PyMOL Python script that loads the backbone (N, CA, C, O; Angstrom):
from pymol import cmd

cmd.read_pdbstr("""\
ATOM      1  N   UNK A   1     -92.482 -42.315 141.961  1.00  0.00           N
ATOM      2  CA  UNK A   1     -92.522 -43.763 141.684  1.00  0.00           C
ATOM      3  C   UNK A   1     -90.760 -43.515 141.812  1.00  0.00           C
ATOM      4  O   UNK A   1     -90.175 -42.433 141.864  1.00  0.00           O
ATOM      5  N   UNK A   2     -90.239 -44.735 141.837  1.00  0.00           N
ATOM      6  CA  UNK A   2     -88.577 -44.898 141.876  1.00  0.00           C
ATOM      7  C   UNK A   2     -88.241 -45.032 140.432  1.00  0.00           C
ATOM      8  O   UNK A   2     -88.787 -45.585 139.478  1.00  0.00           O
ATOM      9  N   UNK A   3     -87.139 -44.325 140.601  1.00  0.00           N
ATOM     10  CA  UNK A   3     -85.731 -44.890 139.233  1.00  0.00           C
ATOM     11  C   UNK A   3     -84.318 -45.343 139.431  1.00  0.00           C
ATOM     12  O   UNK A   3     -83.592 -45.262 140.422  1.00  0.00           O
ATOM     13  N   UNK A   4     -84.120 -45.816 138.293  1.00  0.00           N
ATOM     14  CA  UNK A   4     -82.371 -46.079 138.709  1.00  0.00           C
ATOM     15  C   UNK A   4     -81.937 -45.516 137.285  1.00  0.00           C
ATOM     16  O   UNK A   4     -82.294 -45.992 136.208  1.00  0.00           O
ATOM     17  N   UNK A   5     -81.301 -44.678 137.426  1.00  0.00           N
ATOM     18  CA  UNK A   5     -79.685 -44.438 136.395  1.00  0.00           C
ATOM     19  C   UNK A   5     -78.522 -44.439 136.480  1.00  0.00           C
ATOM     20  O   UNK A   5     -77.699 -43.842 137.174  1.00  0.00           O
ATOM     21  N   UNK A   6     -78.467 -45.891 134.943  1.00  0.00           N
ATOM     22  CA  UNK A   6     -76.981 -45.988 135.090  1.00  0.00           C
ATOM     23  C   UNK A   6     -76.108 -45.088 134.590  1.00  0.00           C
ATOM     24  O   UNK A   6     -76.223 -45.085 133.365  1.00  0.00           O
ATOM     25  N   UNK A   7     -75.420 -44.444 134.901  1.00  0.00           N
ATOM     26  CA  UNK A   7     -74.019 -43.348 134.623  1.00  0.00           C
ATOM     27  C   UNK A   7     -72.962 -43.819 135.046  1.00  0.00           C
ATOM     28  O   UNK A   7     -72.215 -42.894 135.367  1.00  0.00           O
ATOM     29  N   UNK A   8     -72.313 -45.235 135.285  1.00  0.00           N
ATOM     30  CA  UNK A   8     -71.013 -45.127 135.807  1.00  0.00           C
ATOM     31  C   UNK A   8     -69.816 -45.529 134.666  1.00  0.00           C
ATOM     32  O   UNK A   8     -68.602 -45.382 134.804  1.00  0.00           O
ATOM     33  N   UNK A   9     -70.458 -46.016 133.635  1.00  0.00           N
ATOM     34  CA  UNK A   9     -69.170 -45.613 132.641  1.00  0.00           C
ATOM     35  C   UNK A   9     -68.091 -44.625 132.504  1.00  0.00           C
ATOM     36  O   UNK A   9     -67.985 -43.601 133.179  1.00  0.00           O
ATOM     37  N   UNK A  10     -67.255 -45.042 131.518  1.00  0.00           N
ATOM     38  CA  UNK A  10     -66.281 -44.620 131.346  1.00  0.00           C
ATOM     39  C   UNK A  10     -66.324 -43.138 129.704  1.00  0.00           C
ATOM     40  O   UNK A  10     -65.567 -42.171 129.620  1.00  0.00           O
ATOM     41  N   UNK A  11     -67.339 -43.484 128.797  1.00  0.00           N
ATOM     42  CA  UNK A  11     -67.694 -43.330 127.858  1.00  0.00           C
ATOM     43  C   UNK A  11     -66.230 -43.237 127.207  1.00  0.00           C
ATOM     44  O   UNK A  11     -65.790 -42.144 126.852  1.00  0.00           O
ATOM     45  N   UNK A  12     -65.466 -44.460 127.059  1.00  0.00           N
ATOM     46  CA  UNK A  12     -64.366 -44.296 126.305  1.00  0.00           C
ATOM     47  C   UNK A  12     -64.706 -43.919 124.513  1.00  0.00           C
ATOM     48  O   UNK A  12     -63.882 -43.410 123.753  1.00  0.00           O
ATOM     49  N   UNK A  13     -65.795 -44.233 124.229  1.00  0.00           N
ATOM     50  CA  UNK A  13     -66.120 -43.989 122.847  1.00  0.00           C
ATOM     51  C   UNK A  13     -66.346 -42.446 122.428  1.00  0.00           C
ATOM     52  O   UNK A  13     -66.379 -42.187 121.225  1.00  0.00           O
ATOM     53  N   UNK A  14     -66.499 -41.443 123.345  1.00  0.00           N
ATOM     54  CA  UNK A  14     -66.450 -40.241 123.448  1.00  0.00           C
ATOM     55  C   UNK A  14     -65.139 -39.375 123.218  1.00  0.00           C
ATOM     56  O   UNK A  14     -65.071 -38.281 122.656  1.00  0.00           O
ATOM     57  N   UNK A  15     -64.037 -40.178 123.826  1.00  0.00           N
ATOM     58  CA  UNK A  15     -62.319 -39.169 123.873  1.00  0.00           C
ATOM     59  C   UNK A  15     -62.571 -38.895 122.746  1.00  0.00           C
ATOM     60  O   UNK A  15     -62.983 -39.481 121.745  1.00  0.00           O
ATOM     61  N   UNK A  16     -62.176 -37.609 123.117  1.00  0.00           N
ATOM     62  CA  UNK A  16     -61.387 -36.581 124.512  1.00  0.00           C
ATOM     63  C   UNK A  16     -62.059 -36.158 125.167  1.00  0.00           C
ATOM     64  O   UNK A  16     -61.603 -35.878 126.275  1.00  0.00           O
ATOM     65  N   UNK A  17     -63.821 -35.795 124.844  1.00  0.00           N
ATOM     66  CA  UNK A  17     -65.025 -35.460 125.320  1.00  0.00           C
ATOM     67  C   UNK A  17     -65.052 -35.742 126.595  1.00  0.00           C
ATOM     68  O   UNK A  17     -65.573 -34.909 127.338  1.00  0.00           O
ATOM     69  N   UNK A  18     -64.530 -36.916 127.136  1.00  0.00           N
ATOM     70  CA  UNK A  18     -65.080 -37.598 128.457  1.00  0.00           C
ATOM     71  C   UNK A  18     -63.459 -37.860 128.739  1.00  0.00           C
ATOM     72  O   UNK A  18     -63.234 -39.052 128.952  1.00  0.00           O
ATOM     73  N   UNK A  19     -62.565 -37.213 128.775  1.00  0.00           N
ATOM     74  CA  UNK A  19     -61.047 -37.284 129.288  1.00  0.00           C
ATOM     75  C   UNK A  19     -61.015 -36.691 130.801  1.00  0.00           C
ATOM     76  O   UNK A  19     -60.210 -37.063 131.655  1.00  0.00           O
ATOM     77  N   UNK A  20     -62.059 -35.671 130.998  1.00  0.00           N
ATOM     78  CA  UNK A  20     -61.765 -34.876 132.402  1.00  0.00           C
ATOM     79  C   UNK A  20     -63.457 -35.096 133.055  1.00  0.00           C
ATOM     80  O   UNK A  20     -63.779 -34.949 134.234  1.00  0.00           O
ATOM     81  N   UNK A  21     -64.274 -35.444 132.026  1.00  0.00           N
ATOM     82  CA  UNK A  21     -65.812 -35.643 132.468  1.00  0.00           C
ATOM     83  C   UNK A  21     -66.323 -36.436 132.598  1.00  0.00           C
ATOM     84  O   UNK A  21     -66.191 -36.830 131.439  1.00  0.00           O
ATOM     85  N   UNK A  22     -67.001 -37.302 133.121  1.00  0.00           N
ATOM     86  CA  UNK A  22     -67.857 -38.263 132.846  1.00  0.00           C
ATOM     87  C   UNK A  22     -68.969 -38.121 131.734  1.00  0.00           C
ATOM     88  O   UNK A  22     -69.409 -37.032 131.364  1.00  0.00           O
ATOM     89  N   UNK A  23     -69.365 -39.321 131.254  1.00  0.00           N
ATOM     90  CA  UNK A  23     -70.526 -39.180 129.932  1.00  0.00           C
ATOM     91  C   UNK A  23     -71.072 -38.952 129.956  1.00  0.00           C
ATOM     92  O   UNK A  23     -71.341 -38.311 128.940  1.00  0.00           O
ATOM     93  N   UNK A  24     -72.283 -39.005 131.096  1.00  0.00           N
ATOM     94  CA  UNK A  24     -73.486 -38.376 131.766  1.00  0.00           C
ATOM     95  C   UNK A  24     -73.366 -35.883 131.396  1.00  0.00           C
ATOM     96  O   UNK A  24     -74.113 -34.964 131.060  1.00  0.00           O
ATOM     97  N   UNK A  25     -71.986 -36.101 131.778  1.00  0.00           N
ATOM     98  CA  UNK A  25     -72.289 -34.684 131.645  1.00  0.00           C
ATOM     99  C   UNK A  25     -71.522 -34.136 130.604  1.00  0.00           C
ATOM    100  O   UNK A  25     -70.954 -33.062 130.801  1.00  0.00           O
ATOM    101  N   UNK A  26     -71.411 -34.766 129.426  1.00  0.00           N
ATOM    102  CA  UNK A  26     -70.917 -34.455 128.226  1.00  0.00           C
ATOM    103  C   UNK A  26     -71.941 -33.504 127.682  1.00  0.00           C
ATOM    104  O   UNK A  26     -72.930 -34.114 127.274  1.00  0.00           O
ATOM    105  N   UNK A  27     -72.046 -31.738 127.498  1.00  0.00           N
ATOM    106  CA  UNK A  27     -73.087 -31.117 127.057  1.00  0.00           C
ATOM    107  C   UNK A  27     -73.845 -30.892 125.702  1.00  0.00           C
ATOM    108  O   UNK A  27     -73.369 -30.320 124.722  1.00  0.00           O
ATOM    109  N   UNK A  28     -75.053 -31.412 125.798  1.00  0.00           N
ATOM    110  CA  UNK A  28     -75.662 -31.439 124.566  1.00  0.00           C
ATOM    111  C   UNK A  28     -76.629 -30.129 124.566  1.00  0.00           C
ATOM    112  O   UNK A  28     -77.352 -29.840 125.520  1.00  0.00           O
ATOM    113  N   UNK A  29     -76.542 -29.392 123.381  1.00  0.00           N
ATOM    114  CA  UNK A  29     -77.500 -27.939 123.770  1.00  0.00           C
ATOM    115  C   UNK A  29     -77.233 -27.071 124.744  1.00  0.00           C
ATOM    116  O   UNK A  29     -77.694 -25.951 124.527  1.00  0.00           O
ATOM    117  N   UNK A  30     -76.807 -27.164 125.472  1.00  0.00           N
ATOM    118  CA  UNK A  30     -76.141 -26.156 126.184  1.00  0.00           C
ATOM    119  C   UNK A  30     -76.862 -27.035 127.893  1.00  0.00           C
ATOM    120  O   UNK A  30     -77.315 -26.341 128.803  1.00  0.00           O
ATOM    121  N   UNK A  31     -76.809 -28.470 127.965  1.00  0.00           N
ATOM    122  CA  UNK A  31     -77.302 -28.955 129.092  1.00  0.00           C
ATOM    123  C   UNK A  31     -76.683 -30.198 129.591  1.00  0.00           C
ATOM    124  O   UNK A  31     -77.166 -30.998 128.791  1.00  0.00           O
ATOM    125  N   UNK A  32     -75.733 -31.085 130.593  1.00  0.00           N
ATOM    126  CA  UNK A  32     -75.577 -32.243 130.516  1.00  0.00           C
ATOM    127  C   UNK A  32     -76.451 -33.053 130.153  1.00  0.00           C
ATOM    128  O   UNK A  32     -77.584 -32.870 130.599  1.00  0.00           O
ATOM    129  N   UNK A  33     -76.203 -34.235 129.208  1.00  0.00           N
ATOM    130  CA  UNK A  33     -76.523 -34.824 128.621  1.00  0.00           C
ATOM    131  C   UNK A  33     -77.736 -35.612 129.833  1.00  0.00           C
ATOM    132  O   UNK A  33     -78.918 -35.636 129.490  1.00  0.00           O
ATOM    133  N   UNK A  34     -77.507 -35.952 130.608  1.00  0.00           N
ATOM    134  CA  UNK A  34     -78.649 -36.045 131.692  1.00  0.00           C
ATOM    135  C   UNK A  34     -79.160 -35.737 132.697  1.00  0.00           C
ATOM    136  O   UNK A  34     -79.598 -36.085 133.794  1.00  0.00           O
ATOM    137  N   UNK A  35     -78.973 -34.946 131.987  1.00  0.00           N
ATOM    138  CA  UNK A  35     -80.199 -34.045 132.505  1.00  0.00           C
ATOM    139  C   UNK A  35     -81.315 -34.395 131.954  1.00  0.00           C
ATOM    140  O   UNK A  35     -82.167 -34.732 132.777  1.00  0.00           O
ATOM    141  N   UNK A  36     -81.750 -34.460 130.454  1.00  0.00           N
ATOM    142  CA  UNK A  36     -82.515 -34.853 129.738  1.00  0.00           C
ATOM    143  C   UNK A  36     -83.512 -36.278 130.345  1.00  0.00           C
ATOM    144  O   UNK A  36     -84.711 -36.553 130.397  1.00  0.00           O
ATOM    145  N   UNK A  37     -82.390 -36.844 130.687  1.00  0.00           N
ATOM    146  CA  UNK A  37     -83.245 -38.176 131.415  1.00  0.00           C
ATOM    147  C   UNK A  37     -83.408 -37.563 132.731  1.00  0.00           C
ATOM    148  O   UNK A  37     -84.093 -38.467 133.210  1.00  0.00           O
ATOM    149  N   UNK A  38     -83.308 -36.767 133.623  1.00  0.00           N
ATOM    150  CA  UNK A  38     -83.802 -36.579 134.721  1.00  0.00           C
ATOM    151  C   UNK A  38     -85.234 -35.596 134.583  1.00  0.00           C
ATOM    152  O   UNK A  38     -85.871 -35.397 135.618  1.00  0.00           O
ATOM    153  N   UNK A  39     -85.673 -35.046 133.405  1.00  0.00           N
ATOM    154  CA  UNK A  39     -86.402 -34.241 132.901  1.00  0.00           C
ATOM    155  C   UNK A  39     -87.421 -35.283 132.741  1.00  0.00           C
ATOM    156  O   UNK A  39     -88.372 -35.521 133.487  1.00  0.00           O
ATOM    157  N   UNK A  40     -86.962 -36.064 131.289  1.00  0.00           N
ATOM    158  CA  UNK A  40     -87.942 -37.010 131.546  1.00  0.00           C
ATOM    159  C   UNK A  40     -88.906 -38.029 132.940  1.00  0.00           C
ATOM    160  O   UNK A  40     -90.063 -38.161 133.339  1.00  0.00           O
ATOM    161  N   UNK A  41     -87.563 -38.534 133.244  1.00  0.00           N
ATOM    162  CA  UNK A  41     -88.271 -38.916 134.805  1.00  0.00           C
ATOM    163  C   UNK A  41     -89.318 -38.475 135.664  1.00  0.00           C
ATOM    164  O   UNK A  41     -90.175 -38.947 136.410  1.00  0.00           O
ATOM    165  N   UNK A  42     -88.767 -37.035 135.125  1.00  0.00           N
ATOM    166  CA  UNK A  42     -89.779 -35.789 136.762  1.00  0.00           C
ATOM    167  C   UNK A  42     -90.961 -35.566 135.759  1.00  0.00           C
ATOM    168  O   UNK A  42     -91.934 -35.048 136.307  1.00  0.00           O
ATOM    169  N   UNK A  43     -91.141 -35.869 134.219  1.00  0.00           N
ATOM    170  CA  UNK A  43     -92.212 -35.720 133.923  1.00  0.00           C
ATOM    171  C   UNK A  43     -93.468 -36.926 133.654  1.00  0.00           C
ATOM    172  O   UNK A  43     -94.597 -36.912 133.164  1.00  0.00           O
ATOM    173  N   UNK A  44     -92.548 -37.973 134.285  1.00  0.00           N
ATOM    174  CA  UNK A  44     -93.397 -39.031 134.455  1.00  0.00           C
ATOM    175  C   UNK A  44     -93.333 -39.546 135.258  1.00  0.00           C
ATOM    176  O   UNK A  44     -93.155 -40.763 135.195  1.00  0.00           O
ATOM    177  N   UNK A  45     -93.451 -38.860 136.493  1.00  0.00           N
ATOM    178  CA  UNK A  45     -93.561 -38.566 138.069  1.00  0.00           C
ATOM    179  C   UNK A  45     -92.888 -39.328 138.715  1.00  0.00           C
ATOM    180  O   UNK A  45     -93.128 -39.780 139.835  1.00  0.00           O
ATOM    181  N   UNK A  46     -91.449 -39.630 137.621  1.00  0.00           N
ATOM    182  CA  UNK A  46     -90.257 -40.291 138.540  1.00  0.00           C
ATOM    183  C   UNK A  46     -89.707 -39.377 139.104  1.00  0.00           C
ATOM    184  O   UNK A  46     -89.070 -38.568 138.430  1.00  0.00           O
ATOM    185  N   UNK A  47     -89.800 -39.244 140.557  1.00  0.00           N
ATOM    186  CA  UNK A  47     -89.206 -38.052 141.340  1.00  0.00           C
ATOM    187  C   UNK A  47     -88.521 -38.990 142.350  1.00  0.00           C
ATOM    188  O   UNK A  47     -87.624 -38.368 142.919  1.00  0.00           O
ATOM    189  N   UNK A  48     -88.594 -39.932 142.667  1.00  0.00           N
ATOM    190  CA  UNK A  48     -87.272 -40.647 143.564  1.00  0.00           C
ATOM    191  C   UNK A  48     -86.375 -41.402 142.869  1.00  0.00           C
ATOM    192  O   UNK A  48     -86.791 -42.465 142.407  1.00  0.00           O
ATOM    193  N   UNK A  49     -84.967 -41.019 142.646  1.00  0.00           N
ATOM    194  CA  UNK A  49     -84.264 -41.155 141.693  1.00  0.00           C
ATOM    195  C   UNK A  49     -82.493 -41.881 142.018  1.00  0.00           C
ATOM    196  O   UNK A  49     -81.532 -41.211 142.398  1.00  0.00           O
ATOM    197  N   UNK A  50     -82.491 -42.778 141.847  1.00  0.00           N
ATOM    198  CA  UNK A  50     -81.126 -43.244 142.466  1.00  0.00           C
ATOM    199  C   UNK A  50     -80.140 -43.729 141.084  1.00  0.00           C
ATOM    200  O   UNK A  50     -80.524 -44.526 140.228  1.00  0.00           O
ATOM    201  N   UNK A  51     -78.848 -43.074 141.098  1.00  0.00           N
ATOM    202  CA  UNK A  51     -78.064 -43.214 140.053  1.00  0.00           C
ATOM    203  C   UNK A  51     -76.800 -43.759 140.787  1.00  0.00           C
ATOM    204  O   UNK A  51     -76.244 -43.396 141.824  1.00  0.00           O
ATOM    205  N   UNK A  52     -76.448 -45.095 139.588  1.00  0.00           N
ATOM    206  CA  UNK A  52     -75.209 -45.653 139.957  1.00  0.00           C
ATOM    207  C   UNK A  52     -73.821 -44.733 139.128  1.00  0.00           C
ATOM    208  O   UNK A  52     -73.890 -44.228 138.008  1.00  0.00           O
ATOM    209  N   UNK A  53     -72.737 -44.717 139.965  1.00  0.00           N
ATOM    210  CA  UNK A  53     -71.906 -43.585 139.577  1.00  0.00           C
ATOM    211  C   UNK A  53     -70.545 -44.573 139.768  1.00  0.00           C
ATOM    212  O   UNK A  53     -70.422 -45.348 140.716  1.00  0.00           O
ATOM    213  N   UNK A  54     -69.590 -44.412 138.741  1.00  0.00           N
ATOM    214  CA  UNK A  54     -68.514 -45.162 138.738  1.00  0.00           C
ATOM    215  C   UNK A  54     -67.153 -44.064 138.217  1.00  0.00           C
ATOM    216  O   UNK A  54     -66.424 -43.520 139.047  1.00  0.00           O
ATOM    217  N   UNK A  55     -67.019 -43.909 136.965  1.00  0.00           N
ATOM    218  CA  UNK A  55     -66.123 -42.678 136.548  1.00  0.00           C
ATOM    219  C   UNK A  55     -66.407 -41.634 136.877  1.00  0.00           C
ATOM    220  O   UNK A  55     -67.413 -41.163 136.345  1.00  0.00           O
ATOM    221  N   UNK A  56     -65.680 -40.808 137.875  1.00  0.00           N
ATOM    222  CA  UNK A  56     -65.747 -39.439 138.216  1.00  0.00           C
ATOM    223  C   UNK A  56     -66.810 -39.067 138.939  1.00  0.00           C
ATOM    224  O   UNK A  56     -67.172 -37.893 138.880  1.00  0.00           O
ATOM    225  N   UNK A  57     -67.448 -39.929 139.693  1.00  0.00           N
ATOM    226  CA  UNK A  57     -68.829 -39.461 140.234  1.00  0.00           C
ATOM    227  C   UNK A  57     -68.851 -38.535 141.182  1.00  0.00           C
ATOM    228  O   UNK A  57     -69.886 -38.453 141.844  1.00  0.00           O
ATOM    229  N   UNK A  58     -67.620 -37.526 141.512  1.00  0.00           N
ATOM    230  CA  UNK A  58     -67.740 -36.558 142.093  1.00  0.00           C
ATOM    231  C   UNK A  58     -68.344 -35.257 141.497  1.00  0.00           C
ATOM    232  O   UNK A  58     -68.815 -34.248 142.022  1.00  0.00           O
ATOM    233  N   UNK A  59     -68.129 -35.715 139.993  1.00  0.00           N
ATOM    234  CA  UNK A  59     -68.475 -34.149 139.383  1.00  0.00           C
ATOM    235  C   UNK A  59     -69.792 -34.225 139.010  1.00  0.00           C
ATOM    236  O   UNK A  59     -70.123 -33.098 138.640  1.00  0.00           O
ATOM    237  N   UNK A  60     -71.026 -35.258 138.892  1.00  0.00           N
ATOM    238  CA  UNK A  60     -72.033 -35.564 138.716  1.00  0.00           C
ATOM    239  C   UNK A  60     -72.852 -35.546 140.151  1.00  0.00           C
ATOM    240  O   UNK A  60     -73.991 -35.084 140.085  1.00  0.00           O
ATOM    241  N   UNK A  61     -72.432 -35.958 141.320  1.00  0.00           N
ATOM    242  CA  UNK A  61     -72.979 -35.194 142.634  1.00  0.00           C
ATOM    243  C   UNK A  61     -72.789 -34.333 143.128  1.00  0.00           C
ATOM    244  O   UNK A  61     -73.578 -34.000 144.011  1.00  0.00           O
ATOM    245  N   UNK A  62     -71.420 -33.342 142.773  1.00  0.00           N
ATOM    246  CA  UNK A  62     -71.199 -32.095 143.525  1.00  0.00           C
ATOM    247  C   UNK A  62     -72.660 -30.973 142.162  1.00  0.00           C
ATOM    248  O   UNK A  62     -73.557 -30.182 142.453  1.00  0.00           O
ATOM    249  N   UNK A  63     -72.198 -31.483 140.864  1.00  0.00           N
ATOM    250  CA  UNK A  63     -73.452 -30.797 139.986  1.00  0.00           C
ATOM    251  C   UNK A  63     -74.783 -31.171 140.431  1.00  0.00           C
ATOM    252  O   UNK A  63     -75.338 -30.072 140.436  1.00  0.00           O
ATOM    253  N   UNK A  64     -75.580 -31.949 140.776  1.00  0.00           N
ATOM    254  CA  UNK A  64     -77.108 -32.431 140.982  1.00  0.00           C
ATOM    255  C   UNK A  64     -77.280 -32.205 142.590  1.00  0.00           C
ATOM    256  O   UNK A  64     -78.245 -31.644 143.108  1.00  0.00           O
ATOM    257  N   UNK A  65     -76.319 -32.671 143.179  1.00  0.00           N
ATOM    258  CA  UNK A  65     -76.454 -32.647 144.610  1.00  0.00           C
ATOM    259  C   UNK A  65     -77.790 -33.168 145.218  1.00  0.00           C
ATOM    260  O   UNK A  65     -78.226 -34.028 144.452  1.00  0.00           O
ATOM    261  N   UNK A  66     -78.404 -33.039 146.013  1.00  0.00           N
ATOM    262  CA  UNK A  66     -79.592 -34.315 146.664  1.00  0.00           C
ATOM    263  C   UNK A  66     -80.477 -33.783 145.268  1.00  0.00           C
ATOM    264  O   UNK A  66     -81.595 -34.210 145.558  1.00  0.00           O
ATOM    265  N   UNK A  67     -80.628 -33.093 143.912  1.00  0.00           N
ATOM    266  CA  UNK A  67     -81.828 -33.501 143.099  1.00  0.00           C
ATOM    267  C   UNK A  67     -82.802 -32.052 143.637  1.00  0.00           C
ATOM    268  O   UNK A  67     -83.478 -31.543 142.743  1.00  0.00           O
ATOM    269  N   UNK A  68     -82.866 -31.534 144.752  1.00  0.00           N
ATOM    270  CA  UNK A  68     -83.911 -30.676 144.989  1.00  0.00           C
ATOM    271  C   UNK A  68     -84.183 -29.525 144.146  1.00  0.00           C
ATOM    272  O   UNK A  68     -85.302 -29.025 144.032  1.00  0.00           O
ATOM    273  N   UNK A  69     -83.027 -29.074 143.496  1.00  0.00           N
ATOM    274  CA  UNK A  69     -83.079 -27.813 142.416  1.00  0.00           C
ATOM    275  C   UNK A  69     -83.541 -28.374 141.100  1.00  0.00           C
ATOM    276  O   UNK A  69     -83.929 -27.522 140.300  1.00  0.00           O
ATOM    277  N   UNK A  70     -83.579 -29.532 140.738  1.00  0.00           N
ATOM    278  CA  UNK A  70     -83.967 -30.157 139.615  1.00  0.00           C
ATOM    279  C   UNK A  70     -85.108 -30.659 139.711  1.00  0.00           C
ATOM    280  O   UNK A  70     -85.649 -31.148 138.719  1.00  0.00           O
ATOM    281  N   UNK A  71     -85.800 -30.637 141.116  1.00  0.00           N
ATOM    282  CA  UNK A  71     -87.585 -30.753 141.258  1.00  0.00           C
ATOM    283  C   UNK A  71     -87.407 -32.848 141.716  1.00  0.00           C
ATOM    284  O   UNK A  71     -88.423 -33.542 141.753  1.00  0.00           O
ATOM    285  N   UNK A  72     -86.536 -33.220 141.888  1.00  0.00           N
ATOM    286  CA  UNK A  72     -86.452 -34.752 142.092  1.00  0.00           C
ATOM    287  C   UNK A  72     -85.077 -35.220 143.330  1.00  0.00           C
ATOM    288  O   UNK A  72     -83.935 -34.815 143.547  1.00  0.00           O
ATOM    289  N   UNK A  73     -85.877 -36.155 143.841  1.00  0.00           N
ATOM    290  CA  UNK A  73     -84.485 -36.815 145.045  1.00  0.00           C
ATOM    291  C   UNK A  73     -83.929 -38.012 144.702  1.00  0.00           C
ATOM    292  O   UNK A  73     -84.442 -39.131 144.666  1.00  0.00           O
ATOM    293  N   UNK A  74     -82.716 -37.617 144.431  1.00  0.00           N
ATOM    294  CA  UNK A  74     -81.622 -37.812 144.225  1.00  0.00           C
ATOM    295  C   UNK A  74     -80.409 -38.630 145.416  1.00  0.00           C
ATOM    296  O   UNK A  74     -79.978 -38.154 146.466  1.00  0.00           O
ATOM    297  N   UNK A  75     -80.150 -39.748 144.900  1.00  0.00           N
ATOM    298  CA  UNK A  75     -79.291 -41.074 145.827  1.00  0.00           C
ATOM    299  C   UNK A  75     -78.259 -41.214 145.021  1.00  0.00           C
ATOM    300  O   UNK A  75     -78.633 -41.111 143.853  1.00  0.00           O
ATOM    301  N   UNK A  76     -76.887 -41.442 145.142  1.00  0.00           N
ATOM    302  CA  UNK A  76     -75.880 -41.622 144.750  1.00  0.00           C
ATOM    303  C   UNK A  76     -75.863 -43.132 145.383  1.00  0.00           C
ATOM    304  O   UNK A  76     -76.414 -43.297 146.471  1.00  0.00           O
ATOM    305  N   UNK A  77     -75.051 -44.572 144.520  1.00  0.00           N
ATOM    306  CA  UNK A  77     -74.342 -45.060 144.523  1.00  0.00           C
ATOM    307  C   UNK A  77     -73.303 -45.532 143.966  1.00  0.00           C
ATOM    308  O   UNK A  77     -73.403 -46.325 143.030  1.00  0.00           O
ATOM    309  N   UNK A  78     -71.722 -44.986 144.612  1.00  0.00           N
ATOM    310  CA  UNK A  78     -70.913 -45.484 143.985  1.00  0.00           C
ATOM    311  C   UNK A  78     -70.287 -46.793 143.856  1.00  0.00           C
ATOM    312  O   UNK A  78     -70.193 -47.418 144.912  1.00  0.00           O
ATOM    313  N   UNK A  79     -69.945 -47.217 143.053  1.00  0.00           N
ATOM    314  CA  UNK A  79     -69.590 -48.629 142.373  1.00  0.00           C
ATOM    315  C   UNK A  79     -67.974 -48.592 142.562  1.00  0.00           C
ATOM    316  O   UNK A  79     -67.400 -47.649 142.018  1.00  0.00           O
ATOM    317  N   UNK A  80     -67.143 -49.587 143.325  1.00  0.00           N
ATOM    318  CA  UNK A  80     -65.727 -49.393 143.574  1.00  0.00           C
ATOM    319  C   UNK A  80     -65.027 -50.378 142.512  1.00  0.00           C
ATOM    320  O   UNK A  80     -63.824 -50.415 142.253  1.00  0.00           O
ATOM    321  N   UNK A  81     -65.901 -51.053 142.035  1.00  0.00           N
ATOM    322  CA  UNK A  81     -65.327 -51.729 140.572  1.00  0.00           C
ATOM    323  C   UNK A  81     -66.385 -51.635 139.870  1.00  0.00           C
ATOM    324  O   UNK A  81     -67.476 -51.734 140.432  1.00  0.00           O
ATOM    325  N   UNK A  82     -66.317 -51.470 138.796  1.00  0.00           N
ATOM    326  CA  UNK A  82     -67.504 -50.827 137.633  1.00  0.00           C
ATOM    327  C   UNK A  82     -68.108 -52.781 137.420  1.00  0.00           C
ATOM    328  O   UNK A  82     -67.450 -53.714 136.961  1.00  0.00           O
ATOM    329  N   UNK A  83     -69.696 -52.792 138.016  1.00  0.00           N
ATOM    330  CA  UNK A  83     -70.358 -54.112 138.071  1.00  0.00           C
ATOM    331  C   UNK A  83     -70.975 -54.293 136.482  1.00  0.00           C
ATOM    332  O   UNK A  83     -71.370 -55.403 136.126  1.00  0.00           O
ATOM    333  N   UNK A  84     -71.027 -53.149 135.580  1.00  0.00           N
ATOM    334  CA  UNK A  84     -71.794 -53.562 134.457  1.00  0.00           C
ATOM    335  C   UNK A  84     -73.439 -53.295 134.614  1.00  0.00           C
ATOM    336  O   UNK A  84     -73.821 -52.744 135.647  1.00  0.00           O
ATOM    337  N   UNK A  85     -74.398 -53.677 133.610  1.00  0.00           N
ATOM    338  CA  UNK A  85     -75.866 -53.661 133.738  1.00  0.00           C
ATOM    339  C   UNK A  85     -76.167 -54.192 135.006  1.00  0.00           C
ATOM    340  O   UNK A  85     -76.380 -53.508 136.007  1.00  0.00           O
ATOM    341  N   UNK A  86     -76.182 -55.529 134.945  1.00  0.00           N
ATOM    342  CA  UNK A  86     -76.231 -56.303 136.028  1.00  0.00           C
ATOM    343  C   UNK A  86     -76.381 -56.038 137.235  1.00  0.00           C
ATOM    344  O   UNK A  86     -77.313 -56.002 138.038  1.00  0.00           O
ATOM    345  N   UNK A  87     -74.834 -55.778 137.228  1.00  0.00           N
ATOM    346  CA  UNK A  87     -74.522 -55.326 138.770  1.00  0.00           C
ATOM    347  C   UNK A  87     -75.331 -54.411 139.320  1.00  0.00           C
ATOM    348  O   UNK A  87     -75.780 -54.378 140.466  1.00  0.00           O
ATOM    349  N   UNK A  88     -75.521 -53.515 138.239  1.00  0.00           N
ATOM    350  CA  UNK A  88     -75.838 -51.947 138.839  1.00  0.00           C
ATOM    351  C   UNK A  88     -77.238 -52.285 139.307  1.00  0.00           C
ATOM    352  O   UNK A  88     -77.560 -51.803 140.393  1.00  0.00           O
ATOM    353  N   UNK A  89     -78.341 -53.217 138.515  1.00  0.00           N
ATOM    354  CA  UNK A  89     -79.207 -53.021 139.436  1.00  0.00           C
ATOM    355  C   UNK A  89     -79.577 -54.126 140.518  1.00  0.00           C
ATOM    356  O   UNK A  89     -80.419 -53.886 141.383  1.00  0.00           O
TER     357      UNK A  89
END
""", "prot")
cmd.dss("prot")
cmd.show_as("cartoon", "prot")
cmd.util.cbc("prot")
cmd.orient("prot")
């Protein structure tokens, strides 16, 4: 099955944690926040996952690559300007 994860926000309310990393990469209990979402999606057989990114997208894309190492197929959709929830979908 397919899923889309919107991970493009700047995370301004989490400053200073998000000054140099996007909110999805903020660690919780030793792993990036977004990894918990990917784990749940995989658990429910969502293996074809698209991520919409805007703020520091290369940090997420470089960390997860094509997703193979995490048991999923990841594709990235980089927004040139933030599109919000409706625009991302």
